[in-house]
N, C-alpha and C positions, 0 to 999 in steps of 0.2 A: 322295123317296128317290133317292140316287145310283144310277144304272144301271151294271151291270158294263160295263167297257170292252171293246171288241171286240179279239180277239186278232189283231193285225196283225204280230206278230213272225214273220219268216221262220223256217223250220226249218233251222237251221244243223247241219250234220253234223260239221264240223271245229272249230267254235268253241263255247265254252261260257262262260257268265258275261256280264259280269264278276261274279265272286264276291269276297266280302270275305276276303282272305287275311291271316293274322296277321302275315305278314312283308312282303307286297307291296301292301297296301291293296286297291283295287279292281282285281283282276287278270283280264284277258281271256285265257282259256285257249285254247291251240291243240293239238288232239289229232291227232297225225301218224301214228298207227298203228292197225291193227285191234286190237280189245280184247285186252288182256293179252298183247301181244307184247313179250317182255322177255328180257334177258340173265340176269336173276336170277329166283328164285322165293322171295322173302323170306318168312320165317315171319310177319312182322308186317303184311304188305301188306293195306291196306284194300280192295283190289280182289279179294281172294281169290287162289287159286293161279294161277300162270302157265299159260296154255293153249297158247301158242306160245313155247317155250323155245329161244332161238336167239342166235347171234352174227352171223348173216348180215345184211348191210346191203343193203337194197333200197329202191326208191321205192314203199313200201307204199301211200301215198296220193298221188295226183297233186298236184304243186306248184301247178298252175294252179287246182285246186279250192280249195286252202287260201287262196291269194291272192285269188281271186274272192270268197270269203266275207268275207275281211278288208276288201276294197274296199267291199263292201255295208255292212258294219257301220260302218266309219269314215265313210261318206257320210251316215249317218243317226243316229249316236249320238255322245255326247261321248267324247273319247279316254280310255282307262282309265289308271290309274296305272302299270300295267305290261302289256305283252303277254308272256305266259308260255308257252313251249313245254313242254308237260307231257302231261297226259292219262293214259290207262290203258295205259302201256307205257313203254319206254325210248327217248326221242326221238333219241338218237345212232345208233339203228339205221336211221334214214331216210337213204338213200344221198345224197339231195340236200338234206341239212341246211343246207349253206352257201347254197344258192339261197333257201331259206326265210328264213334269217337276213337275207340281202341284201334280199329282197322286203319283209320287215317294216320294215327300217330305212329304205327309201326311201318308205314309205307313211305313216309316223307318227313324230312326235317322242317318243312314249311310249317309255320305256326297255324294252329287251328282256331278259327273264330266261329262263334255261334250267334246268329241274329235271332232273337226271341222277343215276343211281346211280354214275357215274364209272367204270364197268367198261371202257369203250372209249377212255379218254383216252390210253392208250398208243399209239393209232393216230394217226400224224401227220396223216392226212386229216381225222379227227374234230377234232383240235386246230385245224387250219386253218379248218374249217367254223365253229367257235365264235369265231373271232378277233374279230369285230365285235359280239358280244353285250355288253351292258352289265353283266350280272351272271350268273354261273354258280353253281349251287347243287348241288354233288356231295354224296355221302354216304360215310361210313366207319363201319361198325358193329362192327368187330372189329380187335383188335390182333395176331392171329395166324391162321395158316391154318386151324387146327382150328375156331375159332369162325366164321371167314369161311364155311367150308363148311356149318356148322350153321345159321347165321342167313340168309345170302344165297342159299345153294344155287345157285351159278353154273352156267351152261351149260358143257358141256365146252370146254376150251381157254381158260379164264380163270383162271389160277392167281393166288394171292394176291399174290405178289411182283410180277407183271406189273401188276396193278391198282394197287399202291402206286407203282410206277415211273411209271405213267401220271399219277397225281395230282401227283407232283413235276415231271414233264416239262411238264404243263399250266401249273403255276405259273411255270415258267421262260419260257414263251412267251406267256402271257396277261397283258395289262397292265391289265385292268379288274378289277372286284371278284369275289372268290370267297368265298362263305359256305358253310362245310362243316357238314353236319348229321350228328349222331351219334344214332342211335336206341338207347336203352337199355331193357332188359327185365329184370324181376326174375327171378333164378334162372338167367339165361342169360349176360348180359354186364355186369352192374351191380355186381359185387364190386369193391372198390377196386383190387385187383391187375389185374383185367381192364381197368378204365378207365384205369389208369396206362399199360398197354400201348397202348391206343388213343391216349392223349395223346402218347406218344412218337412214334408214327407221324404224328400230326397235325402235330407240330412240324416234321417233315421236309417236309411238303407246304405249309407256310407260307400258310394261308388268311388272308383279311382278318378273318373272324369264324369262331368255332366256336359252333354252336348245338346244345344238347342237347334231345332230344325223347323222348317215350315213347308207348306205345300209347294212342290216344285214340278209336279206332273199332274195330268188330269186326275182328279180324285173320284172316289166312288160317289160322292154327293156334291152337287154343284155349290152348296152353301159353305163348303170347306175351302176358305180362301186364304192366301198367304199373308204373313206379317212382313212388313218391310225390314230390310237388313238393319237399318238404323234403329228401328224399334227393338229388334232382337238384341242388338248390342246393348241397349239400355236395360232390357230385362235380364240380361246375363249377369248384371251386377247384383241381382237379388239372391243369387245362389252363393253359398259359402262352402268351398272356394268358388270363385267366379266361374260361371259356365263358359264354354267356348261355343261360338256360332260356327256351325258346319258350313263351309263354303263349297260351292260346286267346283269340280275340277275343270280347269280351263287351259291346261297345257296341251301341246300338240306333239305327238311322237316324232322322233327324228326320221325313222324309216317307215314308209307306208307301202302297203300292197296296192297296186293300181287297179286290180280287177277283183272286186268282191264277189262272193257267191251267196246265194240266197240262204243256204242252210244256217250258217253262224248268225246271220242277221235275224232270221226268224226265231232261232233259239233264244237270242237276247230279248226280242220283242215279246216273246211269250211270257217273260218274267216281269218286264216293266216297259211302259211306253217311253220312247226316246225321241228327241229331235235328231235331225241329220247330223249335226255337229257332234253330238254325244256318241252316236253309233260309230262315226269315223274315228273318234279318239279311243273309244273302248276297244275296238277291234283292229286298230292300226290300219285304217283304210282312208282313201281319198274321198273327201266330201262330195265332189262332183260325181264320182262313180257310184257312191252310195245313193245319191239323188236319182240317178238314172235307173238303178235297180229297183228302188222303191216305187218309182213311177210304174214300172212293169208289174210289180207285186200288187199295186193298187188296182191296175187294170184287170188283174187275174183274181181280184178279191181275196188275196192271201193276207193283206194287211189293211188296216183301216186308219184313217187320219182323224186326230182329235186336236182341239186347240185350247190353250190356256194362256191368257194374257197376250194374245196375238202370236204366240209361238206354236208352230205345227209339231205335234207329237205323232209318232207312228206306233201302232200296236199290232200284234199278230191277230188275224181274224180267227174265230173259233174254228177248229178243224183244219187249220193251215198245216200242210205237210210239205216239208222241204223237197221231198222226192217228186212232188207234183209240179214244182216250179223251176227246178234246176235243169 
């Protein structure tokens, strides 16, 4: 009988993954902020409500710590498809974002992506910090100020028109790819007239791609409910060029590790709630073994279970520490 492999993976505090991303393949995440430090408090956020609601840019996490972890990862693991600045907050809030971008670019040939809500792109320093990224993925969920306030719930000092001006200014200065994500929710911003307003604003920001998404994990607010795929496909035609509907990844890796350990799973679940099947695919594990380990983590109060549309999602409990459960 095959023996369980020893857990020799170091405890990364700033890196997570690689996880299988529906847009970016095997994506190595870089978490640059304390949990849920964000300019928005979006009703659909899979991380829950924002706990540090701010527009203040600081060096929230030491750059040296991030790059040291990246050095360690790249010295012992294959390069990911993308290095992605993301995590549980808004990465453009990091005051030394440009140094992080530069540090990643000199360490790996893997393309660098930045997931951002786009709220600070009006700031010339932020646009300059993003200059050498290969791909930036901002979001736009509303075509008017009323829905912007209702959906994104921005921190004070981030008016709708300023955010829109930032998207346009970034397009003018950024020469690499921009993929703009639009999150649609039934009964909130998915009526044809509302989507047409968004499409009009998107046209002015001139992204390379427009990608429609909807709620797929337990959201911050229960009234944020998903739009059907058929409806999204219909609404995609309102954009010029036509938007693409982002589909969940459904593939299965060819080679799987039979014996998962708690650490990588908890690191993934700290960033986003996942069902068993997605944990297995993202980390290259067997679903049956993931289920067994999750049951133990539930009993130890290291994870919590949430449900959306009859599907069980798991999230790390506050204060969960992998060293306590391995």
